[in-house]
N, CA and C atoms as an extended XYZ file, in Angstrom:
546
Properties=species:S:1:pos:R:3:atomname:S:1:resname:S:1:resid:I:1 pbc="F F F"
N        53.329        5.113      -50.380 N   UNK     1
C        53.077        3.928      -51.177 CA  UNK     1
C        53.797        2.747      -50.560 C   UNK     1
N        53.075        1.677      -50.349 N   UNK     2
C        53.669        0.483      -49.771 CA  UNK     2
C        54.393       -0.340      -50.811 C   UNK     2
N        54.895       -1.466      -50.403 N   UNK     3
C        55.625       -2.327      -51.331 CA  UNK     3
C        54.695       -2.933      -52.371 C   UNK     3
N        55.227       -3.173      -53.535 N   UNK     4
C        54.447       -3.853      -54.563 CA  UNK     4
C        54.292       -5.297      -54.150 C   UNK     4
N        53.154       -5.903      -54.450 N   UNK     5
C        52.985       -7.296      -54.069 CA  UNK     5
C        52.150       -8.041      -55.082 C   UNK     5
N        52.358       -9.321      -55.108 N   UNK     6
C        51.518      -10.230      -55.864 CA  UNK     6
C        50.289      -10.459      -54.993 C   UNK     6
N        49.370      -11.316      -55.398 N   UNK     7
C        48.136      -11.479      -54.632 CA  UNK     7
C        48.391      -11.706      -53.140 C   UNK     7
N        47.691      -10.950      -52.328 N   UNK     8
C        47.863      -11.052      -50.878 CA  UNK     8
C        46.858      -12.046      -50.323 C   UNK     8
N        47.281      -12.778      -49.339 N   UNK     9
C        46.400      -13.711      -48.661 CA  UNK     9
C        46.763      -13.727      -47.193 C   UNK     9
N        46.153      -14.589      -46.454 N   UNK    10
C        46.442      -14.658      -45.031 CA  UNK    10
C        47.582      -15.615      -44.738 C   UNK    10
N        48.118      -16.252      -45.762 N   UNK    11
C        49.176      -17.242      -45.584 CA  UNK    11
C        50.558      -16.630      -45.583 C   UNK    11
N        51.558      -17.448      -45.858 N   UNK    12
C        52.944      -17.002      -45.799 CA  UNK    12
C        53.234      -15.882      -46.789 C   UNK    12
N        54.172      -15.047      -46.417 N   UNK    13
C        54.594      -13.960      -47.300 CA  UNK    13
C        56.047      -14.172      -47.672 C   UNK    13
N        56.327      -14.098      -48.969 N   UNK    14
C        57.703      -14.110      -49.442 CA  UNK    14
C        58.083      -12.656      -49.609 C   UNK    14
N        59.115      -12.226      -48.931 N   UNK    15
C        59.556      -10.852      -49.043 CA  UNK    15
C        60.942      -10.856      -49.644 C   UNK    15
N        61.129      -10.007      -50.618 N   UNK    16
C        62.429       -9.928      -51.265 CA  UNK    16
C        62.932       -8.514      -51.301 C   UNK    16
N        64.204       -8.349      -51.124 N   UNK    17
C        64.854       -7.056      -51.255 CA  UNK    17
C        65.926       -7.207      -52.303 C   UNK    17
N        66.014       -6.222      -53.171 N   UNK    18
C        67.034       -6.287      -54.193 CA  UNK    18
C        67.883       -5.037      -54.173 C   UNK    18
N        69.008       -5.131      -54.812 N   UNK    19
C        69.976       -4.046      -54.845 CA  UNK    19
C        69.683       -3.017      -55.901 C   UNK    19
N        68.429       -2.728      -56.164 N   UNK    20
C        68.078       -1.756      -57.172 CA  UNK    20
C        67.921       -2.405      -58.528 C   UNK    20
N        68.323       -3.644      -58.639 N   UNK    21
C        68.088       -4.380      -59.872 CA  UNK    21
C        66.590       -4.615      -59.952 C   UNK    21
N        66.103       -4.970      -61.108 N   UNK    22
C        64.667       -5.101      -61.259 CA  UNK    22
C        64.061       -6.192      -60.401 C   UNK    22
N        64.823       -7.124      -59.959 N   UNK    23
C        64.271       -8.177      -59.127 CA  UNK    23
C        65.331       -9.185      -58.815 C   UNK    23
N        64.897      -10.320      -58.405 N   UNK    24
C        65.801      -11.390      -58.051 CA  UNK    24
C        66.544      -11.852      -59.293 C   UNK    24
N        67.704      -12.475      -59.138 N   UNK    25
C        68.342      -13.073      -60.307 CA  UNK    25
C        67.381      -14.042      -60.978 C   UNK    25
N        67.596      -14.312      -62.247 N   UNK    26
C        66.656      -15.125      -63.015 CA  UNK    26
C        66.306      -16.427      -62.306 C   UNK    26
N        67.294      -17.115      -61.735 N   UNK    27
C        67.013      -18.393      -61.084 CA  UNK    27
C        66.132      -18.212      -59.855 C   UNK    27
N        66.368      -17.166      -59.091 N   UNK    28
C        65.561      -16.921      -57.896 CA  UNK    28
C        64.187      -16.416      -58.293 C   UNK    28
N        64.141      -15.492      -59.258 N   UNK    29
C        62.871      -14.950      -59.687 CA  UNK    29
C        61.985      -16.062      -60.231 C   UNK    29
N        62.559      -16.947      -60.998 N   UNK    30
C        61.789      -18.047      -61.567 CA  UNK    30
C        61.197      -18.917      -60.470 C   UNK    30
N        61.871      -19.001      -59.331 N   UNK    31
C        61.368      -19.828      -58.239 CA  UNK    31
C        60.244      -19.149      -57.464 C   UNK    31
N        60.136      -17.826      -57.559 N   UNK    32
C        59.114      -17.104      -56.806 CA  UNK    32
C        57.749      -17.139      -57.479 C   UNK    32
N        57.720      -16.843      -58.752 N   UNK    33
C        56.439      -16.671      -59.435 CA  UNK    33
C        55.610      -17.942      -59.498 C   UNK    33
N        56.184      -19.080      -59.882 N   UNK    34
C        55.345      -20.276      -59.899 CA  UNK    34
C        54.769      -20.589      -58.521 C   UNK    34
N        55.508      -20.297      -57.475 N   UNK    35
C        55.011      -20.569      -56.127 CA  UNK    35
C        53.830      -19.668      -55.815 C   UNK    35
N        53.921      -18.389      -56.146 N   UNK    36
C        52.794      -17.496      -55.871 CA  UNK    36
C        51.608      -17.838      -56.763 C   UNK    36
N        51.882      -18.275      -57.992 N   UNK    37
C        50.800      -18.683      -58.888 CA  UNK    37
C        50.179      -20.003      -58.442 C   UNK    37
N        50.988      -20.875      -57.869 N   UNK    38
C        50.512      -22.191      -57.438 CA  UNK    38
C        49.609      -22.090      -56.209 C   UNK    38
N        49.795      -21.058      -55.394 N   UNK    39
C        49.017      -20.898      -54.162 CA  UNK    39
C        48.295      -19.552      -54.169 C   UNK    39
N        47.433      -19.307      -55.136 N   UNK    40
C        46.765      -18.005      -55.195 CA  UNK    40
C        45.944      -17.742      -53.936 C   UNK    40
N        46.110      -16.559      -53.394 N   UNK    41
C        45.380      -16.187      -52.187 CA  UNK    41
C        46.002      -16.707      -50.906 C   UNK    41
N        46.945      -17.639      -51.009 N   UNK    42
C        47.562      -18.211      -49.814 CA  UNK    42
C        48.971      -17.677      -49.590 C   UNK    42
N        49.601      -17.167      -50.638 N   UNK    43
C        50.982      -16.696      -50.559 CA  UNK    43
C        51.053      -15.332      -51.223 C   UNK    43
N        51.770      -14.422      -50.602 N   UNK    44
C        51.980      -13.129      -51.242 CA  UNK    44
C        53.469      -12.922      -51.478 C   UNK    44
N        53.768      -12.175      -52.518 N   UNK    45
C        55.145      -11.825      -52.842 CA  UNK    45
C        55.269      -10.323      -52.667 C   UNK    45
N        56.126       -9.894      -51.763 N   UNK    46
C        56.306       -8.481      -51.451 CA  UNK    46
C        57.710       -8.084      -51.868 C   UNK    46
N        57.804       -6.995      -52.574 N   UNK    47
C        59.084       -6.516      -53.082 CA  UNK    47
C        59.510       -5.282      -52.298 C   UNK    47
N        60.741       -5.266      -51.846 N   UNK    48
C        61.320       -4.099      -51.176 CA  UNK    48
C        62.598       -3.725      -51.900 C   UNK    48
N        62.907       -2.451      -51.873 N   UNK    49
C        64.109       -1.948      -52.537 CA  UNK    49
C        65.254       -1.813      -51.544 C   UNK    49
N        66.422       -2.280      -51.943 N   UNK    50
C        67.648       -2.088      -51.168 CA  UNK    50
C        68.775       -1.813      -52.161 C   UNK    50
N        68.758       -0.602      -52.741 N   UNK    51
C        69.742       -0.287      -53.777 CA  UNK    51
C        71.174       -0.343      -53.246 C   UNK    51
N        72.004       -1.059      -53.950 N   UNK    52
C        73.423       -1.107      -53.595 CA  UNK    52
C        74.116        0.026      -54.346 C   UNK    52
N        73.768        1.228      -53.931 N   UNK    53
C        74.225        2.440      -54.601 CA  UNK    53
C        74.391        3.505      -53.527 C   UNK    53
N        75.590        4.015      -53.399 N   UNK    54
C        75.883        5.023      -52.384 CA  UNK    54
C        75.092        6.308      -52.536 C   UNK    54
N        74.464        6.527      -53.687 N   UNK    55
C        73.682        7.742      -53.888 CA  UNK    55
C        72.449        7.790      -52.989 C   UNK    55
N        71.936        6.622      -52.562 N   UNK    56
C        70.755        6.621      -51.687 CA  UNK    56
C        70.867        5.587      -50.562 C   UNK    56
N        71.952        4.842      -50.535 N   UNK    57
C        72.131        3.826      -49.497 CA  UNK    57
C        73.525        3.992      -48.903 C   UNK    57
N        73.600        4.607      -47.738 N   UNK    58
C        74.910        4.897      -47.166 CA  UNK    58
C        75.742        3.673      -46.809 C   UNK    58
N        75.129        2.502      -46.729 N   UNK    59
C        75.938        1.335      -46.373 CA  UNK    59
C        76.358        0.514      -47.591 C   UNK    59
N        76.059        1.015      -48.790 N   UNK    60
C        76.516        0.317      -49.999 CA  UNK    60
C        78.036        0.238      -49.946 C   UNK    60
N        78.551       -0.984      -50.013 N   UNK    61
C        79.998       -1.194      -49.897 CA  UNK    61
C        80.725       -0.743      -51.145 C   UNK    61
N        81.836       -0.083      -50.929 N   UNK    62
C        82.659        0.337      -52.057 CA  UNK    62
C        83.121       -0.897      -52.815 C   UNK    62
N        83.196       -0.740      -54.106 N   UNK    63
C        83.588       -1.858      -54.948 CA  UNK    63
C        82.381       -2.682      -55.378 C   UNK    63
N        81.312       -2.653      -54.568 N   UNK    64
C        80.081       -3.357      -54.932 CA  UNK    64
C        78.991       -2.362      -55.310 C   UNK    64
N        79.318       -1.086      -55.260 N   UNK    65
C        78.369       -0.023      -55.556 CA  UNK    65
C        77.877       -0.157      -56.996 C   UNK    65
N        76.573       -0.234      -57.154 N   UNK    66
C        75.962       -0.348      -58.476 CA  UNK    66
C        75.351        0.990      -58.843 C   UNK    66
N        76.144        1.849      -59.474 N   UNK    67
C        75.642        3.150      -59.884 CA  UNK    67
C        74.379        3.001      -60.715 C   UNK    67
N        73.438        3.854      -60.471 N   UNK    68
C        72.165        3.799      -61.191 CA  UNK    68
C        71.097        2.999      -60.480 C   UNK    68
N        71.466        2.268      -59.438 N   UNK    69
C        70.486        1.435      -58.732 CA  UNK    69
C        69.417        2.285      -58.047 C   UNK    69
N        69.808        3.441      -57.515 N   UNK    70
C        68.819        4.307      -56.856 CA  UNK    70
C        67.812        4.830      -57.874 C   UNK    70
N        68.314        5.299      -59.027 N   UNK    71
C        67.417        5.813      -60.069 CA  UNK    71
C        66.480        4.718      -60.572 C   UNK    71
N        66.985        3.507      -60.652 N   UNK    72
C        66.155        2.384      -61.085 CA  UNK    72
C        65.064        2.103      -60.054 C   UNK    72
N        65.412        2.146      -58.777 N   UNK    73
C        64.422        1.935      -57.719 CA  UNK    73
C        63.359        3.030      -57.748 C   UNK    73
N        63.777        4.290      -57.925 N   UNK    74
C        62.805        5.391      -58.009 CA  UNK    74
C        61.852        5.169      -59.188 C   UNK    74
N        62.399        4.736      -60.316 N   UNK    75
C        61.589        4.489      -61.499 CA  UNK    75
C        60.584        3.363      -61.239 C   UNK    75
N        61.013        2.315      -60.542 N   UNK    76
C        60.123        1.193      -60.234 CA  UNK    76
C        58.974        1.638      -59.331 C   UNK    76
N        59.274        2.484      -58.351 N   UNK    77
C        58.216        2.988      -57.464 CA  UNK    77
C        57.265        3.888      -58.252 C   UNK    77
N        57.803        4.710      -59.154 N   UNK    78
C        56.950        5.568      -59.985 CA  UNK    78
C        56.023        4.707      -60.852 C   UNK    78
N        56.534        3.601      -61.385 N   UNK    79
C        55.692        2.685      -62.168 CA  UNK    79
C        54.632        2.044      -61.268 C   UNK    79
N        55.025        1.703      -60.049 N   UNK    80
C        54.087        1.115      -59.088 CA  UNK    80
C        52.925        2.069      -58.830 C   UNK    80
N        53.206        3.358      -58.755 N   UNK    81
C        52.165        4.345      -58.473 CA  UNK    81
C        51.152        4.443      -59.615 C   UNK    81
N        51.528        3.926      -60.780 N   UNK    82
C        50.587        3.866      -61.903 CA  UNK    82
C        50.039        2.449      -62.075 C   UNK    82
N        50.281        1.596      -61.071 N   UNK    83
C        49.742        0.246      -61.101 CA  UNK    83
C        50.471       -0.708      -62.037 C   UNK    83
N        51.736       -0.392      -62.354 N   UNK    84
C        52.454       -1.223      -63.317 CA  UNK    84
C        53.837       -1.618      -62.821 C   UNK    84
N        53.949       -1.859      -61.531 N   UNK    85
C        55.251       -2.245      -60.989 CA  UNK    85
C        55.767       -3.516      -61.642 C   UNK    85
N        54.933       -4.562      -61.661 N   UNK    86
C        55.414       -5.850      -62.159 CA  UNK    86
C        55.676       -5.816      -63.658 C   UNK    86
N        54.912       -5.048      -64.403 N   UNK    87
C        55.196       -4.901      -65.827 CA  UNK    87
C        56.548       -4.209      -66.025 C   UNK    87
N        56.785       -3.158      -65.218 N   UNK    88
C        58.059       -2.442      -65.284 CA  UNK    88
C        59.200       -3.371      -64.857 C   UNK    88
N        58.990       -4.080      -63.770 N   UNK    89
C        59.965       -5.028      -63.248 CA  UNK    89
C        60.353       -6.045      -64.309 C   UNK    89
N        59.352       -6.633      -64.954 N   UNK    90
C        59.615       -7.677      -65.944 CA  UNK    90
C        60.375       -7.130      -67.153 C   UNK    90
N        59.978       -5.948      -67.640 N   UNK    91
C        60.680       -5.330      -68.770 CA  UNK    91
C        62.100       -4.940      -68.363 C   UNK    91
N        62.261       -4.445      -67.171 N   UNK    92
C        63.575       -4.038      -66.671 CA  UNK    92
C        64.487       -5.241      -66.503 C   UNK    92
N        63.902       -6.362      -66.116 N   UNK    93
C        64.684       -7.581      -65.913 CA  UNK    93
C        65.370       -8.009      -67.200 C   UNK    93
N        64.730       -7.726      -68.320 N   UNK    94
C        65.275       -8.100      -69.620 CA  UNK    94
C        66.297       -7.082      -70.139 C   UNK    94
N        66.328       -5.888      -69.540 N   UNK    95
C        67.211       -4.820      -70.011 CA  UNK    95
C        68.625       -4.998      -69.462 C   UNK    95
N        69.554       -4.365      -70.102 N   UNK    96
C        70.937       -4.341      -69.614 CA  UNK    96
C        70.976       -3.498      -68.346 C   UNK    96
N        71.657       -3.975      -67.316 N   UNK    97
C        71.723       -3.232      -66.058 CA  UNK    97
C        73.102       -2.630      -65.897 C   UNK    97
N        73.226       -1.436      -65.412 N   UNK    98
C        72.125       -0.542      -65.054 CA  UNK    98
C        71.607        0.196      -66.274 C   UNK    98
N        70.300        0.323      -66.367 N   UNK    99
C        69.758        1.058      -67.501 CA  UNK    99
C        69.982        2.552      -67.305 C   UNK    99
N        70.267        3.225      -68.360 N   UNK   100
C        70.406        4.675      -68.286 CA  UNK   100
C        69.045        5.334      -68.324 C   UNK   100
N        69.020        6.652      -68.219 N   UNK   101
C        67.747        7.377      -68.237 CA  UNK   101
C        66.921        7.107      -69.497 C   UNK   101
N        67.600        6.971      -70.633 N   UNK   102
C        66.876        6.704      -71.883 CA  UNK   102
C        66.199        5.340      -71.842 C   UNK   102
N        66.886        4.356      -71.289 N   UNK   103
C        66.309        3.013      -71.199 CA  UNK   103
C        65.116        2.991      -70.246 C   UNK   103
N        65.210        3.713      -69.139 N   UNK   104
C        64.086        3.791      -68.202 CA  UNK   104
C        62.872        4.418      -68.887 C   UNK   104
N        63.108        5.473      -69.670 N   UNK   105
C        62.030        6.134      -70.418 CA  UNK   105
C        61.417        5.160      -71.432 C   UNK   105
N        62.271        4.440      -72.140 N   UNK   106
C        61.784        3.498      -73.158 CA  UNK   106
C        60.928        2.407      -72.524 C   UNK   106
N        61.359        1.911      -71.395 N   UNK   107
C        60.580        0.877      -70.703 CA  UNK   107
C        59.242        1.438      -70.257 C   UNK   107
N        59.253        2.644      -69.713 N   UNK   108
C        58.012        3.280      -69.261 CA  UNK   108
C        57.034        3.441      -70.433 C   UNK   108
N        57.542        3.860      -71.570 N   UNK   109
C        56.682        3.997      -72.759 CA  UNK   109
C        56.160        2.626      -73.204 C   UNK   109
N        57.061        1.638      -73.220 N   UNK   110
C        56.714        0.288      -73.678 CA  UNK   110
C        55.545       -0.299      -72.891 C   UNK   110
N        55.498       -0.036      -71.602 N   UNK   111
C        54.434       -0.622      -70.772 CA  UNK   111
C        53.237        0.314      -70.609 C   UNK   111
N        53.283        1.460      -71.295 N   UNK   112
C        52.116        2.340      -71.332 CA  UNK   112
C        51.968        3.293      -70.164 C   UNK   112
N        53.075        3.673      -69.541 N   UNK   113
C        52.983        4.641      -68.449 CA  UNK   113
C        52.769        6.049      -68.997 C   UNK   113
N        52.126        6.883      -68.206 N   UNK   114
C        52.037        8.314      -68.486 CA  UNK   114
C        53.431        8.863      -68.207 C   UNK   114
N        54.167        9.234      -69.253 N   UNK   115
C        55.584        9.599      -69.128 CA  UNK   115
C        55.781       10.845      -68.279 C   UNK   115
N        54.948       11.847      -68.438 N   UNK   116
C        55.096       13.068      -67.636 CA  UNK   116
C        54.915       12.751      -66.150 C   UNK   116
N        53.895       11.970      -65.840 N   UNK   117
C        53.666       11.572      -64.445 CA  UNK   117
C        54.816       10.706      -63.932 C   UNK   117
N        55.269        9.752      -64.743 N   UNK   118
C        56.388        8.883      -64.386 CA  UNK   118
C        57.622        9.716      -64.022 C   UNK   118
N        57.962       10.667      -64.878 N   UNK   119
C        59.144       11.501      -64.628 CA  UNK   119
C        58.974       12.362      -63.386 C   UNK   119
N        57.794       12.947      -63.215 N   UNK   120
C        57.544       13.787      -62.040 CA  UNK   120
C        57.611       12.960      -60.757 C   UNK   120
N        57.025       11.774      -60.767 N   UNK   121
C        56.985       10.962      -59.557 CA  UNK   121
C        58.348       10.380      -59.203 C   UNK   121
N        59.108        9.938      -60.194 N   UNK   122
C        60.408        9.359      -59.848 CA  UNK   122
C        61.366       10.406      -59.307 C   UNK   122
N        61.114       11.675      -59.596 N   UNK   123
C        61.936       12.757      -59.049 CA  UNK   123
C        61.362       13.315      -57.750 C   UNK   123
N        60.184       12.848      -57.346 N   UNK   124
C        59.508       13.420      -56.177 CA  UNK   124
C        60.114       12.948      -54.861 C   UNK   124
N        59.971       13.778      -53.859 N   UNK   125
C        60.453       13.427      -52.518 CA  UNK   125
C        59.659       12.243      -51.964 C   UNK   125
N        58.395       12.146      -52.314 N   UNK   126
C        57.556       11.044      -51.825 CA  UNK   126
C        58.087        9.685      -52.298 C   UNK   126
N        58.462        9.583      -53.577 N   UNK   127
C        59.002        8.338      -54.112 CA  UNK   127
C        60.368        8.056      -53.488 C   UNK   127
N        61.184        9.074      -53.358 N   UNK   128
C        62.499        8.893      -52.743 CA  UNK   128
C        62.363        8.448      -51.294 C   UNK   128
N        61.355        8.973      -50.617 N   UNK   129
C        61.117        8.570      -49.226 CA  UNK   129
C        60.692        7.103      -49.147 C   UNK   129
N        59.921        6.634      -50.124 N   UNK   130
C        59.503        5.221      -50.135 CA  UNK   130
C        60.716        4.315      -50.290 C   UNK   130
N        61.631        4.668      -51.191 N   UNK   131
C        62.858        3.874      -51.371 CA  UNK   131
C        63.718        3.974      -50.116 C   UNK   131
N        63.793        5.160      -49.547 N   UNK   132
C        64.576        5.353      -48.318 CA  UNK   132
C        64.018        4.484      -47.187 C   UNK   132
N        62.700        4.412      -47.080 N   UNK   133
C        62.060        3.582      -46.043 CA  UNK   133
C        62.437        2.112      -46.221 C   UNK   133
N        62.384        1.615      -47.448 N   UNK   134
C        62.783        0.232      -47.715 CA  UNK   134
C        64.261        0.022      -47.388 C   UNK   134
N        65.097        0.990      -47.765 N   UNK   135
C        66.541        0.894      -47.509 CA  UNK   135
C        66.820        0.878      -46.014 C   UNK   135
N        66.112        1.700      -45.271 N   UNK   136
C        66.281        1.720      -43.811 CA  UNK   136
C        65.861        0.388      -43.192 C   UNK   136
N        64.801       -0.212      -43.720 N   UNK   137
C        64.391       -1.541      -43.246 CA  UNK   137
C        65.500       -2.547      -43.523 C   UNK   137
N        66.053       -2.522      -44.716 N   UNK   138
C        67.158       -3.420      -45.055 CA  UNK   138
C        68.347       -3.217      -44.140 C   UNK   138
N        68.614       -1.986      -43.780 N   UNK   139
C        69.717       -1.693      -42.860 CA  UNK   139
C        69.417       -2.284      -41.479 C   UNK   139
N        68.178       -2.107      -41.007 N   UNK   140
C        67.800       -2.689      -39.703 CA  UNK   140
C        67.890       -4.214      -39.723 C   UNK   140
N        67.621       -4.806      -40.882 N   UNK   141
C        67.705       -6.264      -41.019 CA  UNK   141
C        69.135       -6.726      -41.278 C   UNK   141
N        70.047       -5.770      -41.337 N   UNK   142
C        71.482       -6.020      -41.541 CA  UNK   142
C        71.787       -6.677      -42.880 C   UNK   142
N        71.059       -6.258      -43.901 N   UNK   143
C        71.351       -6.761      -45.234 CA  UNK   143
C        72.687       -6.186      -45.691 C   UNK   143
N        73.450       -7.005      -46.331 N   UNK   144
C        74.714       -6.559      -46.914 CA  UNK   144
C        74.794       -6.941      -48.376 C   UNK   144
N        73.879       -7.791      -48.815 N   UNK   145
C        73.863       -8.237      -50.196 CA  UNK   145
C        72.427       -8.495      -50.611 C   UNK   145
N        72.250       -8.601      -51.898 N   UNK   146
C        70.923       -8.883      -52.425 CA  UNK   146
C        71.053       -9.958      -53.492 C   UNK   146
N        70.006      -10.697      -53.771 N   UNK   147
C        68.690      -10.562      -53.175 CA  UNK   147
C        68.655      -11.137      -51.767 C   UNK   147
N        67.689      -10.709      -51.015 N   UNK   148
C        67.436      -11.255      -49.689 CA  UNK   148
C        65.985      -11.738      -49.684 C   UNK   148
N        65.787      -12.965      -49.310 N   UNK   149
C        64.455      -13.558      -49.329 CA  UNK   149
C        64.066      -13.939      -47.906 C   UNK   149
N        62.848      -13.562      -47.539 N   UNK   150
C        62.301      -13.882      -46.230 CA  UNK   150
C        60.961      -14.573      -46.445 C   UNK   150
N        60.683      -15.594      -45.669 N   UNK   151
C        59.354      -16.191      -45.632 CA  UNK   151
C        58.907      -16.144      -44.190 C   UNK   151
N        57.775      -15.470      -43.972 N   UNK   152
C        57.254      -15.268      -42.620 CA  UNK   152
C        58.334      -14.715      -41.679 C   UNK   152
N        59.005      -13.682      -42.137 N   UNK   153
C        60.015      -12.943      -41.373 CA  UNK   153
C        61.298      -13.724      -41.117 C   UNK   153
N        61.446      -14.876      -41.730 N   UNK   154
C        62.650      -15.683      -41.560 CA  UNK   154
C        63.477      -15.603      -42.834 C   UNK   154
N        64.730      -15.186      -42.696 N   UNK   155
C        65.591      -15.041      -43.859 CA  UNK   155
C        66.024      -16.414      -44.364 C   UNK   155
N        65.968      -16.570      -45.677 N   UNK   156
C        66.300      -17.833      -46.310 CA  UNK   156
C        67.371      -17.601      -47.367 C   UNK   156
N        68.621      -17.661      -46.979 N   UNK   157
C        69.689      -17.412      -47.953 CA  UNK   157
C        69.895      -18.598      -48.890 C   UNK   157
N        70.089      -18.288      -50.163 N   UNK   158
C        70.525      -19.278      -51.140 CA  UNK   158
C        69.615      -20.456      -51.392 C   UNK   158
N        68.309      -20.262      -51.344 N   UNK   159
C        67.402      -21.374      -51.575 CA  UNK   159
C        66.925      -21.415      -53.011 C   UNK   159
N        66.696      -22.598      -53.517 N   UNK   160
C        66.152      -22.779      -54.849 CA  UNK   160
C        64.653      -22.977      -54.804 C   UNK   160
N        64.069      -23.173      -55.965 N   UNK   161
C        62.616      -23.264      -56.098 CA  UNK   161
C        62.031      -24.382      -55.246 C   UNK   161
N        62.615      -25.559      -55.268 N   UNK   162
C        62.072      -26.704      -54.517 CA  UNK   162
C        62.099      -26.443      -53.020 C   UNK   162
N        63.191      -25.903      -52.517 N   UNK   163
C        63.290      -25.605      -51.083 CA  UNK   163
C        62.249      -24.581      -50.658 C   UNK   163
N        62.072      -23.552      -51.468 N   UNK   164
C        61.093      -22.515      -51.143 CA  UNK   164
C        59.687      -23.108      -51.137 C   UNK   164
N        59.388      -23.970      -52.094 N   UNK   165
C        58.062      -24.580      -52.152 CA  UNK   165
C        57.795      -25.436      -50.907 C   UNK   165
N        58.781      -26.209      -50.476 N   UNK   166
C        58.621      -27.044      -49.281 CA  UNK   166
C        58.359      -26.166      -48.056 C   UNK   166
N        59.103      -25.077      -47.922 N   UNK   167
C        58.934      -24.180      -46.775 CA  UNK   167
C        57.560      -23.528      -46.807 C   UNK   167
N        57.098      -23.132      -47.978 N   UNK   168
C        55.772      -22.505      -48.094 CA  UNK   168
C        54.684      -23.504      -47.731 C   UNK   168
N        54.779      -24.729      -48.239 N   UNK   169
C        53.776      -25.746      -47.901 CA  UNK   169
C        53.728      -25.966      -46.393 C   UNK   169
N        54.904      -26.006      -45.767 N   UNK   170
C        54.974      -26.179      -44.322 CA  UNK   170
C        54.336      -24.990      -43.606 C   UNK   170
N        54.601      -23.776      -44.098 N   UNK   171
C        54.024      -22.578      -43.482 CA  UNK   171
C        52.517      -22.557      -43.631 C   UNK   171
N        52.011      -22.981      -44.800 N   UNK   172
C        50.557      -23.020      -45.014 CA  UNK   172
C        49.933      -24.044      -44.064 C   UNK   172
N        50.539      -25.218      -43.929 N   UNK   173
C        50.024      -26.229      -43.000 CA  UNK   173
C        50.057      -25.717      -41.583 C   UNK   173
N        51.160      -25.052      -41.206 N   UNK   174
C        51.287      -24.491      -39.865 CA  UNK   174
C        50.248      -23.424      -39.589 C   UNK   174
N        49.982      -22.606      -40.599 N   UNK   175
C        48.960      -21.571      -40.457 CA  UNK   175
C        47.588      -22.172      -40.278 C   UNK   175
N        47.302      -23.248      -41.040 N   UNK   176
C        46.002      -23.904      -40.919 CA  UNK   176
C        45.875      -24.558      -39.549 C   UNK   176
N        46.979      -25.156      -39.078 N   UNK   177
C        46.950      -25.793      -37.764 CA  UNK   177
C        46.736      -24.760      -36.669 C   UNK   177
N        47.408      -23.610      -36.809 N   UNK   178
C        47.261      -22.543      -35.812 CA  UNK   178
C        45.843      -22.003      -35.834 C   UNK   178
N        45.261      -21.825      -37.043 N   UNK   179
C        43.892      -21.309      -37.127 CA  UNK   179
C        42.922      -22.319      -36.528 C   UNK   179
N        43.156      -23.615      -36.779 N   UNK   180
C        42.271      -24.649      -36.227 CA  UNK   180
C        42.384      -24.763      -34.714 C   UNK   180
N        43.569      -24.447      -34.184 N   UNK   181
C        43.787      -24.547      -32.735 CA  UNK   181
C        43.231      -23.330      -32.013 C   UNK   181
N        42.969      -22.244      -32.794 N   UNK   182
C        42.568      -20.965      -32.191 CA  UNK   182
C        41.184      -21.019      -31.746 C   UNK   182
């Protein structure tokens, strides 16, 4: 299973990695969605997991280890396999972090997941391998903290909504110019 994404297009891609939390902090998350909604078909939002939890990420720094982040990432991938990643993400964002097993179950029920399938998949080697693949990518990219935001493979630390919008507009113009020059 690949990363969950908002509408895909041929334009710029916003890629985010999080530490097993449901998504970007509220301020960052708020800056992503309006941009993807504002440019439907031109911008995609891709989510990758980088749990800051030593249970599945060997480079999680001591003292910053967020216990439960791996289980949360597995649960998010299991929800994705039922086509409800973003619904799970949004409900999880509102929950106290880290959610315990009961909270993960409650969220899954709330958004209408098949609970037996959800539980089986989040415990499966296939789901764990998907999170491991994302974590290995984060390691290759030398991530040490989350969230990490990339636009067209360029890391953009600490940007707000306005900065991201300007960069996306520039990328869309650049893409159109490149296509016209081709």
